[in-house]
C-alpha positions as CSV (number, residue, x, y, z in Angstrom):
1,X,0.0,0.0,0.0
2,X,2.9,2.4,0.8
3,X,4.4,1.7,-2.6
4,X,1.1,2.5,-4.4
5,X,0.6,5.8,-2.5
6,X,4.2,6.8,-3.0
7,X,3.8,6.5,-6.8
8,X,0.5,8.5,-6.7
9,X,2.1,11.2,-4.6
10,X,5.0,11.6,-7.0
11,X,2.6,11.7,-10.0
12,X,0.6,14.5,-8.5
13,X,3.8,16.2,-7.4
14,X,4.8,16.4,-11.0
15,X,1.4,17.9,-11.9
16,X,1.7,20.5,-9.2
17,X,5.3,21.5,-10.1
18,X,4.9,21.4,-13.9
19,X,2.5,24.3,-14.2
20,X,1.8,27.6,-12.6
21,X,-1.7,26.4,-11.6
22,X,-4.9,24.9,-12.8
23,X,-7.6,26.5,-14.9
24,X,-10.5,27.9,-12.8
25,X,-13.5,26.2,-14.4
26,X,-15.7,28.5,-12.3
27,X,-14.6,31.2,-14.8
28,X,-16.2,30.5,-18.1
29,X,-15.6,32.9,-21.1
30,X,-17.5,30.6,-23.5
31,X,-16.2,31.2,-27.1
32,X,-14.1,34.0,-25.8
33,X,-12.7,36.6,-28.1
34,X,-12.8,36.3,-31.9
35,X,-9.3,37.9,-32.1
36,X,-6.4,38.8,-29.8
37,X,-6.5,40.3,-26.3
38,X,-3.7,42.8,-25.7
39,X,-4.4,43.5,-22.0
40,X,-6.5,42.6,-19.0
41,X,-7.1,44.8,-16.0
42,X,-9.1,44.3,-12.8
43,X,-11.5,46.8,-11.4
44,X,-11.9,47.3,-7.6
45,X,-15.1,45.2,-7.7
46,X,-13.0,42.4,-9.3
47,X,-14.7,42.7,-12.7
48,X,-12.3,42.4,-15.6
49,X,-11.6,44.8,-18.5
50,X,-10.1,43.1,-21.6
51,X,-9.0,45.0,-24.6
52,X,-7.5,44.1,-28.0
53,X,-8.4,43.8,-31.7
54,X,-11.5,41.6,-31.2
55,X,-15.0,42.6,-32.4
56,X,-17.0,40.1,-30.5
57,X,-16.7,38.2,-27.2
58,X,-18.6,35.1,-26.5
59,X,-21.2,36.0,-29.1
60,X,-21.7,39.6,-27.9
61,X,-20.6,42.4,-30.3
62,X,-17.9,44.2,-28.4
63,X,-15.5,46.3,-30.4
64,X,-12.0,46.1,-28.9
65,X,-13.1,46.3,-25.2
66,X,-15.3,44.2,-23.0
67,X,-16.0,43.9,-19.3
68,X,-16.4,40.5,-17.8
69,X,-18.2,39.5,-14.6
70,X,-16.3,37.6,-11.9
71,X,-17.6,34.3,-13.4
72,X,-16.3,35.2,-16.9
73,X,-19.6,36.1,-18.5
74,X,-20.0,39.3,-20.5
75,X,-21.2,42.3,-18.4
76,X,-24.0,43.6,-20.6
77,X,-24.3,46.8,-18.5
78,X,-20.9,47.9,-19.9
79,X,-21.6,49.0,-23.5
80,X,-18.5,50.5,-25.0
81,X,-18.9,53.3,-27.5
82,X,-15.5,53.7,-29.2
83,X,-15.8,53.8,-33.0
84,X,-13.7,54.4,-36.2
85,X,-10.8,52.4,-34.8
86,X,-8.7,49.3,-35.4
87,X,-7.8,48.1,-31.9
88,X,-7.3,49.1,-28.3
89,X,-3.7,48.7,-27.2
90,X,-4.1,49.6,-23.5
91,X,-6.8,50.3,-20.9
92,X,-6.0,52.1,-17.7
93,X,-8.6,52.1,-14.8
94,X,-8.6,55.3,-12.8
95,X,-9.3,55.5,-9.1
96,X,-12.9,56.8,-9.8
97,X,-13.6,53.7,-12.0
98,X,-13.4,55.6,-15.3
99,X,-11.2,54.0,-18.0
100,X,-8.6,55.6,-20.3
101,X,-8.3,53.6,-23.5
102,X,-5.4,54.0,-26.0
103,X,-5.7,52.6,-29.5
104,X,-5.1,52.8,-33.2
105,X,-7.5,54.0,-35.9
106,X,-8.2,52.4,-39.3
107,X,-5.7,54.9,-40.9
108,X,-3.1,53.7,-38.4
109,X,-3.1,57.0,-36.4
110,X,-3.3,56.7,-32.7
111,X,-6.1,57.9,-30.4
112,X,-7.1,57.9,-26.7
113,X,-10.3,58.7,-24.9
114,X,-11.9,58.2,-21.4
115,X,-14.9,56.0,-20.8
116,X,-17.4,56.3,-18.0
117,X,-18.1,53.3,-15.9
118,X,-20.9,52.1,-18.2
119,X,-18.6,52.3,-21.3
120,X,-20.0,55.6,-22.7
121,X,-17.5,58.2,-23.7
122,X,-16.8,60.9,-21.0
123,X,-17.6,64.1,-22.9
124,X,-16.1,66.2,-20.0
125,X,-12.7,64.9,-20.9
126,X,-10.7,67.0,-23.4
127,X,-8.9,64.9,-25.9
128,X,-5.8,66.5,-27.4
129,X,-4.3,65.8,-30.8
130,X,-0.7,64.8,-30.4
131,X,-0.2,64.0,-34.0
132,X,1.9,60.9,-33.2
133,X,2.3,57.7,-31.4
134,X,0.5,57.1,-28.1
135,X,1.4,54.1,-26.0
136,X,0.7,54.4,-22.3
137,X,-0.9,56.4,-19.6
138,X,-0.9,56.4,-15.8
139,X,-3.1,58.2,-13.2
140,X,-1.4,60.4,-10.7
141,X,-2.5,60.6,-7.0
142,X,-3.9,64.1,-7.4
143,X,-6.2,63.0,-10.3
144,X,-4.0,64.3,-13.1
145,X,-2.6,61.9,-15.6
146,X,0.6,61.2,-17.6
147,X,0.2,60.1,-21.2
148,X,3.1,59.0,-23.4
149,X,4.2,58.4,-26.9
150,X,6.8,60.3,-28.8
151,X,6.6,62.7,-25.9
152,X,5.4,62.7,-22.3
153,X,2.6,64.9,-21.3
154,X,0.9,65.7,-18.0
155,X,-2.8,66.2,-18.3
156,X,-5.1,68.1,-15.9
157,X,-8.1,66.4,-14.5
158,X,-10.2,67.6,-17.4
159,X,-7.7,66.3,-19.9
160,X,-6.2,69.6,-20.9
161,X,-2.4,69.7,-21.2
162,X,-0.5,71.0,-18.1
163,X,1.9,73.5,-19.5
164,X,4.0,73.5,-16.4
165,X,5.3,70.0,-17.2
166,X,8.5,69.5,-19.3
167,X,7.4,66.9,-21.8
168,X,10.8,66.0,-23.1
169,X,12.1,65.3,-26.6
170,X,12.5,61.7,-27.5
171,X,13.0,61.7,-31.2
172,X,11.1,59.3,-33.5
173,X,10.9,56.3,-31.2
174,X,8.9,56.8,-28.0
175,X,7.8,55.5,-24.6
176,X,6.2,52.1,-24.1
177,X,5.6,52.1,-20.4
178,X,5.3,54.8,-17.6
179,X,5.9,53.8,-14.0
180,X,5.5,55.8,-10.8
181,X,8.4,54.9,-8.5
182,X,8.1,54.7,-4.7
183,X,9.9,58.0,-4.3
184,X,7.3,59.6,-6.6
185,X,9.7,60.0,-9.5
186,X,8.7,58.9,-12.9
187,X,10.4,56.0,-14.8
188,X,9.9,55.8,-18.5
189,X,11.0,52.9,-20.7
190,X,10.8,52.2,-24.5
191,X,12.8,52.5,-27.6
192,X,14.0,56.1,-27.3
193,X,17.7,56.9,-27.3
194,X,17.7,60.4,-25.8
195,X,15.6,62.6,-23.5
196,X,15.9,66.3,-24.0
197,X,19.1,65.6,-26.0
198,X,20.8,63.7,-23.2
199,X,21.6,60.1,-24.1
200,X,19.3,57.6,-22.4
201,X,18.9,54.4,-24.3
202,X,15.5,52.8,-23.5
203,X,15.2,54.1,-19.9
204,X,15.2,57.3,-18.0
205,X,14.1,58.6,-14.6
206,X,12.3,62.0,-14.4
207,X,11.5,64.4,-11.7
208,X,7.9,65.3,-11.0
209,X,8.1,68.3,-13.3
210,X,9.3,66.2,-16.2
211,X,12.9,67.2,-16.2
212,X,15.6,64.5,-16.4
213,X,16.9,63.1,-13.1
214,X,20.6,62.9,-14.0
215,X,21.4,61.1,-10.7
216,X,19.9,57.9,-12.3
217,X,22.6,56.5,-14.5
218,X,21.8,53.5,-16.7
219,X,25.1,53.9,-18.6
220,X,24.6,52.9,-22.3
221,X,21.1,51.4,-21.4
222,X,19.7,48.6,-23.5
223,X,20.6,47.7,-27.1
224,X,16.9,47.6,-28.3
225,X,13.6,48.3,-26.6
226,X,12.0,47.8,-23.2
227,X,8.3,47.0,-23.1
228,X,7.5,46.8,-19.4
229,X,8.9,47.5,-15.9
230,X,8.0,47.0,-12.3
231,X,9.6,48.0,-9.0
232,X,10.2,45.5,-6.2
233,X,9.5,46.1,-2.6
234,X,13.2,46.6,-2.0
235,X,13.3,49.4,-4.6
236,X,15.1,47.4,-7.4
237,X,13.6,47.6,-10.8
238,X,12.7,44.8,-13.3
239,X,12.9,45.5,-17.0
240,X,11.4,43.3,-19.7
241,X,11.4,43.6,-23.5
242,X,13.3,42.9,-26.7
243,X,16.9,43.6,-25.8
244,X,20.0,41.4,-25.3
245,X,22.3,43.7,-23.2
246,X,22.2,46.3,-20.5
247,X,25.0,48.8,-20.2
248,X,27.2,46.5,-22.3
249,X,26.5,43.4,-20.2
250,X,24.6,40.5,-21.8
251,X,21.1,40.2,-20.5
252,X,18.5,38.4,-22.6
253,X,15.1,40.2,-22.6
254,X,15.0,40.5,-18.8
255,X,17.2,42.5,-16.3
256,X,17.1,43.8,-12.8
257,X,18.7,47.1,-11.9
258,X,19.4,48.9,-8.7
259,X,17.7,52.1,-7.7
260,X,20.5,54.2,-9.1
261,X,20.3,52.6,-12.6
262,X,23.2,50.3,-12.1
263,X,23.0,46.6,-13.1
264,X,22.0,44.2,-10.4
265,X,24.6,41.4,-11.0
266,X,23.0,39.1,-8.5
267,X,20.0,38.6,-10.8
268,X,20.1,35.9,-13.5
269,X,23.9,36.4,-13.9
270,X,24.8,32.8,-14.7
271,X,21.9,31.7,-16.9
272,X,20.6,32.2,-20.4
273,X,17.1,33.4,-19.4
274,X,14.2,33.5,-21.9
275,X,14.8,32.7,-25.5
276,X,12.6,35.5,-26.9
277,X,10.9,38.7,-26.0
278,X,8.9,39.5,-22.9
279,X,5.8,41.7,-22.9
280,X,5.2,41.7,-19.2
281,X,7.0,41.4,-15.9
282,X,5.6,41.8,-12.4
283,X,6.9,41.2,-8.9
284,X,5.0,38.8,-6.7
285,X,5.0,38.6,-3.0
286,X,7.5,36.4,-1.2
287,X,10.1,37.3,-3.8
288,X,8.5,35.5,-6.7
289,X,8.5,37.1,-10.2
290,X,6.0,36.5,-13.0
291,X,7.0,37.0,-16.7
292,X,5.0,36.5,-19.9
293,X,5.6,37.0,-23.6
294,X,6.5,35.1,-26.7
295,X,9.3,33.0,-25.3
296,X,9.1,29.2,-25.2
297,X,12.1,28.4,-23.0
298,X,13.7,29.8,-19.9
299,X,17.3,28.6,-19.1
300,X,16.8,26.1,-21.9
301,X,13.8,24.5,-20.2
302,X,10.4,24.6,-22.0
303,X,8.2,27.2,-20.6
304,X,5.6,28.3,-23.1
305,X,4.9,32.0,-22.8
306,X,4.8,32.3,-19.0
307,X,7.2,31.5,-16.1
308,X,7.6,32.0,-12.4
309,X,11.1,33.0,-11.2
310,X,12.7,33.1,-7.8
311,X,14.2,36.4,-6.5
312,X,17.6,35.7,-8.1
313,X,16.1,35.1,-11.6
314,X,16.2,31.3,-11.5
315,X,13.2,29.3,-12.3
316,X,10.7,28.5,-9.5
317,X,10.7,25.0,-10.8
318,X,12.6,23.2,-13.6
319,X,9.8,21.1,-15.1
320,X,8.4,21.5,-18.6
321,X,5.3,23.8,-18.8
322,X,3.4,23.7,-22.1
323,X,-0.1,24.8,-20.8
324,X,-0.5,27.9,-23.0
325,X,-0.7,27.3,-26.7
326,X,0.2,30.9,-27.7
327,X,1.6,34.1,-26.4
328,X,0.5,35.7,-23.1
329,X,0.5,39.5,-23.0
330,X,-0.1,40.0,-19.3
331,X,-1.4,38.5,-16.1
332,X,-3.0,40.3,-13.2
333,X,-3.8,39.1,-9.7
334,X,-7.2,39.2,-8.1
335,X,-7.8,39.9,-4.4
336,X,-8.2,36.2,-3.9
337,X,-4.8,35.4,-5.4
338,X,-6.2,33.9,-8.7
339,X,-4.5,35.1,-11.9
340,X,-6.3,36.5,-14.9
341,X,-4.3,36.3,-18.1
342,X,-4.9,37.9,-21.5
343,X,-3.2,37.1,-24.8
344,X,-3.1,35.4,-28.2
345,X,-3.8,31.9,-26.7
346,X,-7.0,29.8,-27.2
347,X,-6.3,27.1,-24.7
348,X,-4.8,26.5,-21.3
349,X,-3.9,23.0,-20.2
350,X,-5.9,21.6,-23.1
351,X,-9.1,23.5,-22.1
352,X,-10.6,26.1,-24.4
353,X,-10.4,29.7,-23.0
354,X,-9.8,32.0,-26.0
355,X,-8.1,35.3,-25.2
356,X,-8.7,35.3,-21.4
357,X,-8.2,32.7,-18.7
358,X,-8.3,32.6,-14.9
359,X,-5.9,30.3,-13.1
360,X,-5.8,29.0,-9.6
361,X,-2.1,29.4,-8.9
362,X,0.2,27.1,-6.9
363,X,0.5,29.8,-4.3
364,X,3.5,31.5,-5.9
365,X,1.9,34.9,-5.4
366,X,0.3,34.2,-2.0
367,X,0.9,36.6,0.8
368,X,3.5,36.0,3.4
369,X,2.1,33.5,5.9
370,X,3.5,35.4,8.9
371,X,1.0,38.2,8.1
372,X,-2.0,35.9,7.8
373,X,-4.6,34.7,10.3
374,X,-3.3,31.2,11.1
375,X,-5.3,28.5,9.4
376,X,-4.3,24.8,9.8
377,X,-5.3,21.9,7.7
378,X,-4.5,18.4,8.9
379,X,-3.8,15.6,8.1
380,X,-2.3,16.1,4.7
381,X,-2.3,13.7,2.8
382,X,-5.7,12.6,4.0
383,X,-7.7,9.4,3.6
384,X,-11.3,10.2,4.5
385,X,-11.6,13.2,6.8
386,X,-9.5,16.3,7.6
387,X,-9.9,19.3,9.8
388,X,-9.8,23.0,9.1
389,X,-8.8,24.9,12.2
390,X,-9.4,28.7,11.9
391,X,-9.8,31.4,14.6
392,X,-12.6,33.0,12.7
393,X,-15.9,32.0,11.0
394,X,-15.7,31.7,7.3
395,X,-16.2,29.5,4.3
396,X,-14.2,26.9,2.4
397,X,-14.3,25.9,-1.3
398,X,-12.9,22.5,-2.4
399,X,-11.6,22.4,-6.0
400,X,-10.5,19.3,-7.9
401,X,-7.2,19.1,-9.9
402,X,-8.9,20.7,-12.9
403,X,-10.0,23.7,-10.9
404,X,-13.6,22.7,-10.7
405,X,-15.4,23.6,-7.5
406,X,-16.8,20.4,-6.0
407,X,-18.0,21.4,-2.6
408,X,-18.6,24.5,-0.4
409,X,-18.4,24.4,3.4
410,X,-19.4,26.8,6.1
411,X,-16.7,27.1,8.8
412,X,-17.3,27.9,12.4
413,X,-14.6,29.2,14.7
414,X,-11.9,26.7,15.7
415,X,-12.1,23.1,14.4
416,X,-14.2,22.0,11.4
417,X,-14.2,18.4,10.3
418,X,-14.5,17.9,6.5
419,X,-15.5,14.5,5.1
420,X,-14.2,13.8,1.6
421,X,-14.4,10.0,1.8
422,X,-16.7,9.9,-1.2
423,X,-14.3,11.8,-3.5
424,X,-11.8,10.0,-5.6
425,X,-8.1,10.0,-4.7
426,X,-6.0,12.8,-6.2
427,X,-5.0,16.4,-5.8
428,X,-7.4,19.0,-4.5
429,X,-7.2,22.7,-3.6
430,X,-8.8,24.2,-0.5
431,X,-9.7,27.9,-0.6
432,X,-10.5,29.3,2.9
433,X,-12.2,32.7,3.1
434,X,-12.5,34.8,6.3
435,X,-13.9,38.2,5.5
436,X,-11.5,39.9,3.1
437,X,-8.8,37.3,3.6
438,X,-8.4,34.2,1.5
439,X,-5.8,31.4,1.9
440,X,-5.2,28.5,-0.5
441,X,-3.9,25.1,0.3
442,X,-3.0,22.0,-1.7
443,X,-4.5,18.7,-0.4
444,X,-3.7,15.1,-1.4
445,X,-6.3,12.5,-0.9
446,X,-4.9,8.9,-1.0
């Protein structure tokens, strides 16, 4: 009996470690998008905004932007009213729930506008004609906004240009991503080579008035373009894109730099990294890092379009992961820790989910256990019954290895006995909810 169980345990251990998580079958997008999804974002109510070059989503006519309910169904109360365009490249959700959309018209010129929470165009927002490329925007704490392309502009709350902001001179190639740093300075990344005639290849740090912060020194910068950046809790900065060197040192498509712009040599210094471009990078909690893009290997191990890294840039696990069948543009984390991903894919783990999928992760982005209310599950592995011990009342959801919810339980304070004797042996996930706090556990039934 021990030998049989040991084999089963190893088998499910491979399943756990060979993928970032299982598809959440409680999230059903039906036929999904008829074309590509470029970006997904999550509102404060956990509804999902997806944008791209699609014209329908699960049978509903939705030109380039759609809002999904938390179960994946189309939110019919959101009726977007953007016209005469080709695609929406980015969507930025403001603190008030309104949405800035940036896209491209049929004549290949660029546009942006602001939508109300129901999808209608906000006619109180003044749209300026920049006559060039527009790529990103970010809301400022005071309600103003930065918008970028061939130049960087600061807009007032009503959308008019703030003339007190130095908008820089980037030449013909512009900014891909704007990021507000912890010290309230502005980081811009892209394909530019200069900022206000000072050499800055692909990356620059600006003061709040738009002038160049010359204390940030990236040296010769990158040899191509940066698409995305994120700042870790320790202040270090992750850069992802289509480059193969940073300040003259080989770094394939991913690099981490110190707060002063210098290369962090402790990150990924002895490995090959991804084999192709990254579109997205984000820090997790507990030091984990998520990357996505068009790569298919990381450190010569098959990782199709998404990977989880340790804090030093090494893989979180070294097993083959082929779950996505095409490129992943970005992934965002819900309040409950689940991941919503958007991209060119039509399947995850063999299950259809075109353009958007939600994944129950293997806890790589879970919060630090020392900050959580202590919940205990025992025994694990389990034969027939296990207990959930929690200091607060709550609920528990039991998911099978495919992410399908098979049972819901009401939890009282302290000890709760859960009988799963009638369920088949295998891997399960237990999601314990107590108010706004959610904790996830893996459970093996033998």
